[in-house]
C-alpha distance (Angstrom), angle and dihedral (degrees) to the residues before:
residue distance angle dihedral
X1 . . .
X2 3.80 . .
X3 3.81 114.9 .
X4 3.82 118.2 -129.1
X5 3.82 86.7 -137.5
X6 3.80 89.1 74.7
X7 3.80 83.5 82.8
X8 3.83 91.2 66.5
X9 3.82 115.2 111.4
X10 3.79 114.1 -80.4
X11 3.81 95.4 7.9
X12 3.81 113.8 159.3
X13 3.83 113.6 -169.8
X14 3.77 120.7 -118.8
X15 3.78 119.5 -125.0
X16 3.77 138.0 -139.5
X17 3.78 118.4 13.6
X18 3.82 90.1 -5.7
X19 3.79 94.3 55.8
X20 3.79 112.5 136.3
X21 3.82 100.0 50.4
X22 3.81 133.7 64.6
X23 3.79 121.3 -80.8
X24 3.80 87.9 -161.3
X25 3.78 142.7 -26.0
X26 3.77 98.9 -126.8
X27 3.81 104.4 -71.0
X28 3.80 115.3 60.2
X29 3.81 97.7 -178.4
X30 3.80 94.5 45.2
X31 3.79 88.7 52.3
X32 3.81 91.2 49.8
X33 3.80 92.0 49.7
X34 3.79 91.0 49.9
X35 3.80 92.1 53.0
X36 3.81 91.9 45.4
X37 3.82 88.2 52.6
X38 3.82 92.1 50.5
X39 3.80 96.4 -105.4
X40 3.79 132.6 125.5
X41 3.80 130.2 8.7
X42 3.80 141.1 -104.0
X43 3.78 124.5 -126.7
X44 3.82 107.5 -131.3
X45 3.77 94.5 162.5
X46 3.82 91.7 129.1
X47 3.81 91.0 70.3
X48 3.78 120.8 101.2
X49 3.81 119.6 -106.6
X50 3.81 121.3 -152.8
X51 3.83 126.1 -176.0
X52 3.80 126.1 -161.5
X53 3.80 118.4 -166.8
X54 3.79 135.2 173.0
X55 3.79 138.3 82.7
X56 3.80 94.1 -79.7
X57 3.82 97.7 44.9
X58 3.81 97.3 113.7
X59 3.80 98.3 39.5
X60 3.81 89.8 45.8
X61 3.80 95.0 48.7
X62 3.79 88.5 46.7
X63 3.82 88.3 65.4
X64 3.80 93.6 52.0
X65 3.80 105.6 36.8
X66 3.78 132.2 71.0
X67 3.80 90.2 -129.0
X68 3.83 129.0 81.6
X69 3.81 102.4 -113.5
X70 3.80 105.5 145.2
X71 3.81 90.6 103.3
X72 3.81 99.0 26.3
X73 3.83 107.1 156.3
X74 3.78 117.3 -125.9
X75 3.81 110.4 -93.7
X76 3.81 95.9 18.0
X77 3.79 113.7 125.1
X78 3.77 123.4 -140.0
X79 3.78 139.8 158.4
X80 3.77 130.3 -135.5
X81 3.78 143.8 178.0
X82 3.77 136.5 -138.2
X83 3.78 112.6 -143.7
X84 3.77 134.3 -162.6
X85 3.79 120.3 -114.6
X86 3.83 86.9 -92.8
X87 3.81 93.3 52.5
X88 3.81 97.8 -103.6
X89 3.80 117.1 143.6
X90 3.81 113.9 -104.0
X91 3.82 104.2 161.4
X92 3.81 138.5 14.2
X93 3.81 118.6 -155.9
X94 3.81 127.8 -167.6
X95 3.79 104.7 -155.4
X96 3.77 145.5 -169.1
X97 3.81 130.5 165.7
X98 3.81 117.5 -145.7
X99 3.79 95.5 -165.7
X100 3.81 96.6 -88.9
X101 3.81 104.7 34.1
X102 3.79 137.3 36.8
X103 3.79 108.6 -137.9
X104 3.79 121.1 -162.5
X105 3.76 133.4 178.1
X106 3.78 118.1 -155.4
X107 3.79 140.3 179.2
X108 3.82 115.3 -62.0
X109 3.77 111.9 -84.8
X110 3.81 96.4 8.5
X111 3.80 97.3 95.4
X112 3.80 95.5 86.0
X113 3.81 94.4 55.7
X114 3.80 90.3 42.9
X115 3.80 92.6 51.7
X116 3.81 91.6 46.6
X117 3.81 89.2 55.5
X118 3.80 93.4 45.8
X119 3.80 91.7 48.6
X120 3.80 90.0 52.4
X121 3.81 90.0 56.0
X122 3.83 99.8 48.5
X123 3.82 97.3 97.1
X124 3.82 108.5 153.7
X125 3.82 96.6 -21.4
X126 3.80 118.7 123.8
X127 3.79 97.8 -120.8
X128 3.78 139.0 120.1
X129 3.80 124.7 -157.3
X130 3.81 121.9 -157.3
X131 3.80 137.3 -179.9
X132 3.82 105.0 -131.1
X133 3.80 96.9 172.2
X134 3.81 93.6 110.9
X135 3.80 94.9 57.8
X136 3.83 104.9 28.0
X137 3.80 129.1 60.3
X138 3.81 127.8 -162.4
X139 3.81 117.3 -132.5
X140 3.80 125.1 -179.0
X141 3.82 124.6 -142.4
X142 3.83 113.4 -168.2
X143 3.80 123.8 -122.4
X144 3.78 109.8 -78.9
X145 3.79 94.6 26.7
X146 3.79 116.3 148.9
X147 3.79 93.6 -167.5
X148 3.77 113.7 137.1
X149 3.80 115.4 -106.3
X150 3.81 111.7 -136.6
X151 3.79 117.0 -114.8
X152 3.77 112.2 -92.7
X153 3.79 96.2 18.6
X154 3.79 115.9 137.2
X155 3.81 109.3 -125.0
X156 3.77 127.5 -154.7
X157 3.82 107.1 -168.8
X158 3.81 122.9 -165.3
X159 3.80 137.9 159.6
X160 3.81 88.2 -89.9
X161 3.79 96.9 52.4
X162 3.79 141.2 -80.3
X163 3.78 128.1 -53.3
X164 3.80 111.8 -153.4
X165 3.80 125.1 -158.2
X166 3.83 102.7 -149.1
X167 3.80 132.7 175.7
X168 3.80 106.1 -99.3
X169 3.78 88.6 -129.2
X170 3.83 88.9 63.9
X171 3.80 96.8 49.5
X172 3.79 97.4 97.5
X173 3.81 95.0 44.7
X174 3.81 89.7 49.3
X175 3.81 91.0 50.9
X176 3.80 91.6 54.3
X177 3.81 90.3 57.9
X178 3.80 102.1 35.2
X179 3.83 102.2 45.8
X180 2.94 155.3 163.7
X181 3.79 94.8 84.5
X182 3.81 117.9 -138.8
X183 3.77 121.9 -159.9
X184 3.76 130.2 -124.9
X185 3.83 92.6 -100.6
X186 3.80 89.7 63.1
X187 3.81 90.7 48.1
X188 3.80 90.7 48.8
X189 3.81 92.5 49.4
X190 3.80 90.5 57.3
X191 3.80 90.9 44.2
X192 3.80 90.0 55.9
X193 3.81 91.0 45.8
X194 3.81 89.2 55.2
X195 3.83 92.3 47.0
X196 3.80 92.7 -121.6
X197 3.82 114.0 160.4
X198 3.79 122.5 -137.9
X199 3.79 127.4 -152.9
X200 3.78 111.9 -108.4
X201 3.79 92.6 17.3
X202 3.81 104.7 56.5
X203 3.82 91.1 21.9
X204 3.78 135.0 69.7
X205 3.81 132.3 174.3
X206 3.82 93.1 -70.9
X207 3.81 103.5 39.1
X208 3.80 117.1 130.7
X209 3.84 122.8 -163.3
X210 3.82 95.9 -110.0
X211 3.81 91.4 63.8
X212 3.81 92.4 62.3
X213 3.79 102.0 39.4
X214 3.81 91.5 -108.3
X215 3.82 91.8 134.7
X216 3.79 106.5 111.0
X217 3.78 97.8 11.2
X218 3.82 98.0 57.6
X219 3.81 102.7 3.3
X220 3.81 121.6 61.2
X221 3.79 112.2 -156.3
X222 3.81 96.9 -162.5
X223 3.79 101.9 57.3
X224 3.78 135.4 96.6
X225 3.76 130.4 -85.6
X226 3.80 124.6 -51.1
X227 3.78 133.7 160.6
X228 3.80 110.2 -72.2
X229 3.79 94.7 16.7
X230 3.80 92.6 123.8
X231 3.80 91.2 63.5
X232 3.80 92.1 46.3
X233 3.81 92.4 50.8
X234 3.80 94.4 43.9
X235 3.80 94.6 51.7
X236 3.79 92.0 42.3
X237 3.80 94.6 50.4
X238 3.79 105.6 29.1
X239 3.77 111.1 24.9
X240 3.78 152.9 -7.9
X241 3.80 130.8 -83.4
X242 3.82 115.4 -99.5
X243 3.82 92.8 -122.5
X244 3.79 137.5 27.8
X245 3.79 135.7 -152.7
X246 3.81 115.1 -115.9
X247 3.78 135.7 -175.6
X248 3.80 113.9 -129.0
X249 3.79 130.2 -155.1
X250 3.79 103.6 -153.2
X251 3.78 128.0 -150.5
X252 3.80 102.8 -91.3
X253 3.81 94.2 -151.7
X254 3.82 92.1 75.2
X255 3.80 115.2 97.4
X256 3.80 95.8 -150.9
X257 3.78 128.2 52.9
X258 3.82 115.3 -129.5
X259 3.81 105.4 -105.6
X260 3.78 127.8 -130.1
X261 3.79 110.2 -66.4
X262 3.82 96.6 26.8
X263 3.79 108.5 152.0
X264 3.79 118.8 -112.6
X265 3.79 122.3 -147.6
X266 3.81 134.5 178.1
X267 3.81 107.4 -96.8
X268 3.81 95.0 -139.8
X269 3.81 90.7 59.2
X270 3.80 92.8 62.1
X271 3.79 130.8 -137.9
X272 3.80 93.3 -41.4
X273 3.79 94.2 50.0
X274 3.77 120.6 131.4
X275 3.79 121.0 -88.0
X276 3.81 109.8 -104.7
X277 3.81 101.6 173.4
X278 3.77 146.3 -35.6
X279 3.79 140.7 -106.7
X280 3.79 112.8 -101.1
X281 3.84 102.7 -178.7
X282 3.81 129.3 1.2
X283 3.81 124.7 -172.4
X284 3.79 143.2 166.1
X285 3.79 108.7 -116.0
X286 3.79 121.0 -157.0
X287 3.83 92.3 -130.8
X288 3.80 106.9 17.9
X289 3.80 97.8 43.7
X290 3.81 119.5 -143.9
X291 3.81 109.5 0.5
X292 3.78 136.5 158.7
X293 3.76 147.3 -173.5
X294 3.79 117.3 -125.2
X295 3.79 141.9 174.1
X296 3.81 115.3 -128.6
X297 3.77 134.9 172.2
X298 3.79 111.3 -80.8
X299 3.81 95.1 -124.3
X300 3.81 94.6 57.8
X301 3.83 105.5 114.4
X302 3.78 114.0 -106.9
X303 3.81 90.7 -126.6
X304 3.81 95.8 48.2
X305 3.80 115.2 125.7
X306 3.78 110.3 -125.9
X307 3.80 138.0 -161.5
X308 3.80 121.0 -146.1
X309 3.78 103.7 -158.5
X310 3.81 98.2 -50.4
X311 3.80 95.8 -25.8
X312 3.80 121.5 103.0
X313 3.80 113.0 -127.0
X314 3.80 135.3 -170.7
X315 3.79 115.7 -156.5
X316 3.79 132.8 -136.1
X317 3.80 117.4 -161.4
X318 3.80 117.3 -113.0
X319 3.81 100.5 156.5
X320 3.78 112.4 33.8
X321 3.83 116.4 -114.3
């Protein structure tokens, strides 16, 4: 779905999974600084929007999600995962309940598969699940923003800012009042800075929550049964995850950032060294320079010098070895 905000001056369309919104509006670092200072907004209208209504919505979701939501207070934001039977991450949901409806935004294009799974698990519960992507758009206001929130908008407030669920018809009028617009590349740079994983970028078909530091923020360890819980409990109580998320400082002399999937090797092993991980997201940060998130094998020493493709990289620990 193509955003009308792509008509704003300087807008350059994003590509791949983020197609449909602006990657930037002509000045990536200015847009990052604005967001870091609490100014502007980010168009996330390409993300899927799912609504769950009905008397049993919270107790029902509590059985399916990794997060404790049975008593989620109205207006309190949370995030949750849906796992496979083997504990691998299948969906990531960013939730808020407004007192009558649970609203969630999800990765672009994943809402249909998510809804199909939820529908298959309804049984006798008094719930209704709806895809609201066509009529509602997600917009992000950074932490510290004083932009006015339109009447009737559903707000999901976190430490990183506020996610608004707005009628798509109001997107352009909101943009005129809430500017300056910042593109998705600026948003992603701050996400990487804050070590926040993203489904489909930091995850692959075998990722478990422990590898990304999602225990605690998206996975509640003291709740009842859900699909994949056995894996979560076993790794938490008896072992370590096979991989760990790291933050990389990349050699700033390289012109090109290593793209998603770039192999990572240990520098001391030379060009023919074994593969020990891969880059998940790389960005140019207005203060930190070129940085990235990556998944590496757990047993790689925290002080090991790494190479991402042909780019030297120094690691910072996110998930402990």
